[in-house]
C-alpha positions in Angstrom: -8.7 60.4 98.0 -7.6 61.2 101.5 -9.2 58.0 102.8 -7.2 56.0 100.2 -4.0 57.7 101.2 -4.7 57.1 104.9 -5.5 53.4 104.2 -2.3 53.0 102.1 -0.2 54.7 104.9 -1.9 52.5 107.5 -1.3 49.3 105.5 2.3 50.3 104.8 2.9 51.1 108.4 1.5 47.7 109.4 3.6 45.9 106.9 6.7 47.7 108.0 5.9 46.9 111.7 5.5 43.2 110.8 8.7 43.2 108.9 10.5 44.9 111.8 9.0 42.4 114.2 10.1 39.5 112.1 13.6 40.9 111.6 13.8 41.5 115.4 12.7 38.0 116.1 15.1 36.6 113.5 18.0 38.7 115.0 17.2 37.5 118.5 17.1 33.8 117.4 20.3 34.2 115.5 22.0 36.0 118.5 20.8 33.3 120.9 22.1 30.6 118.6 25.5 32.3 118.3 25.6 32.7 122.1 24.8 29.1 122.7 27.5 28.0 120.2 30.0 30.3 121.8 29.1 29.0 125.3 29.4 25.4 124.1 32.8 26.0 122.6 34.0 27.6 125.9 32.7 24.7 127.9 34.5 22.2 125.6 37.7 24.3 125.8 37.5 24.3 129.6 37.0 20.5 129.8 39.9 19.8 127.5 42.4 22.3 128.9 41.7 22.4 132.6 42.4 19.7 135.1 39.2 18.1 136.4 38.2 19.1 140.0 38.7 16.3 142.5 37.9 16.0 146.2 37.7 13.3 148.9 34.2 12.4 150.1 33.1 11.2 153.5 33.7 7.5 152.5 37.4 8.3 151.8 36.9 7.9 148.0 38.3 10.3 145.5 35.6 11.9 143.4 36.3 13.5 140.0 34.1 16.2 138.7 33.7 17.8 135.2 31.1 19.6 133.2 29.0 18.8 130.1 29.6 20.0 126.7 27.7 19.5 123.4 28.5 17.8 120.1 26.7 16.4 117.1 27.4 12.8 116.1 28.8 14.1 112.8 31.3 16.3 114.8 32.4 13.3 116.8 33.0 11.3 113.6 35.3 14.0 112.2 37.0 14.9 115.5 40.7 14.7 116.0 40.3 14.1 119.7 41.1 10.5 120.5 38.4 10.2 123.2 35.7 11.8 121.1 36.7 9.4 118.3 36.4 6.5 120.7 32.9 7.8 121.8 31.9 7.9 118.1 33.0 4.3 117.6 31.0 3.3 120.7 27.9 5.0 119.4 28.4 3.4 116.0 28.6 0.0 117.5 25.7 0.5 119.9 22.2 -0.8 119.3 20.7 2.4 120.6 18.9 4.5 118.0 20.9 7.6 117.2 17.9 9.8 117.3 17.1 8.7 120.8 20.6 9.2 122.1 20.8 12.0 124.7 24.3 11.9 126.2 27.5 9.8 126.5 29.9 9.5 129.4 33.5 8.2 128.9 35.9 7.7 131.7 39.6 7.0 131.1 41.2 5.6 134.2 44.2 3.5 135.4 45.1 1.8 138.6 48.3 0.4 140.2 49.2 -1.1 143.5 51.0 -3.9 145.2 51.1 -6.1 148.2 52.4 -9.3 149.8 51.5 -12.8 148.7 50.0 -15.3 151.1 51.7 -18.6 150.0 50.4 -22.1 150.6 52.4 -25.1 149.6 50.6 -28.3 148.5 52.2 -31.7 148.2 51.9 -33.3 144.8 51.8 -37.0 144.0 55.2 -38.7 143.7 56.7 -39.2 140.3 56.6 -42.7 138.9 60.4 -42.7 138.6 60.9 -41.8 142.3 57.9 -43.6 143.7 60.1 -46.1 145.4 61.9 -43.3 147.3 59.6 -42.3 150.1 61.7 -39.2 150.9 61.4 -37.7 147.4 58.3 -35.5 146.8 57.4 -32.6 144.5 55.9 -29.5 145.9 53.9 -26.8 144.1 53.6 -23.4 145.6 50.4 -21.5 145.1 50.6 -17.8 145.8 47.4 -16.0 146.9 46.7 -12.2 146.9 43.4 -10.4 147.7 43.1 -6.7 148.5 39.3 -6.6 148.3 39.3 -5.8 144.6 41.9 -8.1 142.9 41.7 -11.9 143.8 44.9 -13.5 142.4 46.2 -17.1 142.4 49.6 -17.7 140.9 50.8 -21.2 140.1 54.1 -22.3 138.7 53.0 -22.1 135.1 49.7 -20.2 135.2 47.5 -17.8 137.1 43.8 -17.2 137.8 42.4 -13.8 138.8 39.1 -12.0 139.3 38.6 -8.3 139.7 35.6 -6.5 141.2 34.9 -2.8 141.3 32.0 -0.5 140.9 31.7 3.0 139.4 29.2 5.6 140.4 28.2 8.4 138.0 26.1 11.3 139.4 24.8 14.3 137.4 23.5 17.6 138.7 22.3 20.8 137.2 25.0 23.4 136.9 24.7 26.7 138.7 26.3 29.9 137.3 26.4 33.5 138.3 23.6 35.7 136.9 24.5 38.4 134.4 22.5 41.2 136.0 25.1 43.1 138.0 22.9 43.4 141.1 22.2 39.7 141.3 25.9 39.0 140.7 26.8 41.5 143.5 24.4 39.6 145.8 25.9 36.3 144.8 22.7 34.9 143.4 23.1 32.1 140.9 20.8 30.4 138.4 20.4 26.8 137.1 21.3 26.2 133.5 20.7 23.3 131.1 24.3 22.1 131.4 25.1 19.4 133.8 27.9 18.6 136.2 29.0 15.0 136.4 30.9 13.3 139.3 32.6 9.9 138.9 33.6 7.7 141.8 35.3 4.3 141.8 35.3 2.0 144.8 38.8 1.0 143.9 41.3 3.9 144.3 42.0 4.4 140.6 43.4 7.4 138.9 40.9 9.1 136.5 42.8 10.5 133.6 40.0 12.1 131.5 36.3 12.3 131.6 34.1 13.3 128.6 30.4 14.0 129.3 28.9 14.9 126.0 25.3 15.9 125.3 24.4 14.7 121.8 22.8 17.3 119.7 20.3 16.5 116.9 
C-alpha cells in the first residue's frame, strides 16, 4: 500500500514538475515575444519621430543614417504611413517572391541647384524669302549646362538632358548598451539583430526620409 502511495506521489510530482516546466517555458517565450514587439514598436517610433543622423564623410559627402524596424507585409498594406504604403505597392509590383523577401529600403530625396549657361551660337541656313539678301541670317542659340551630374542643352523650342548619379547603401549591425548594470557601467555594448543603414548620394541631394524595414514572415 505504501509503495503504491509513494509511486502515486512520485508520478504526481513528476507531472507537476513537467507542467511547471512547460508553463515556465511558455511564459518565457511569451515574455520574449512581448519584449520583441515592444522593442520593434519603439524602433519604429524613433525612426518616424526623430531626425535622421547625418554627418560629412572624408569625401565631403553628406551621409544619412537611420535604424531598421520590422513589419509584416499585411501591416504595410493596412498602414496609414504614405512611405510604408509606397513600399507595399513596390512589393506588390515586384517579381520577387514574398516568402523570400528579407528587407526593403526606401529613400525619399530631393535636390536643387543652379549655375550659369555656357552659350554657343550656330548660324542657320538662310530663309528662302531672304536668300537674296546676303546680310540677313537667322541664328539659333544653344545653351549648355553641365555640373558633373546634370548635362543640359536648351534650344529655342526644346531641350535635351541627361542626369547621372549613384547611391550607396551600407548596413551594419547595431550596437546597444548591455542591460547588466556592471557592463553598462564599464561601457560595454553588444551586437543585436537590428541593423543600421547609411545612405550616400554622389550628388549633394537632401534626403527627406529613409525607411529600412525588415519584412517579417
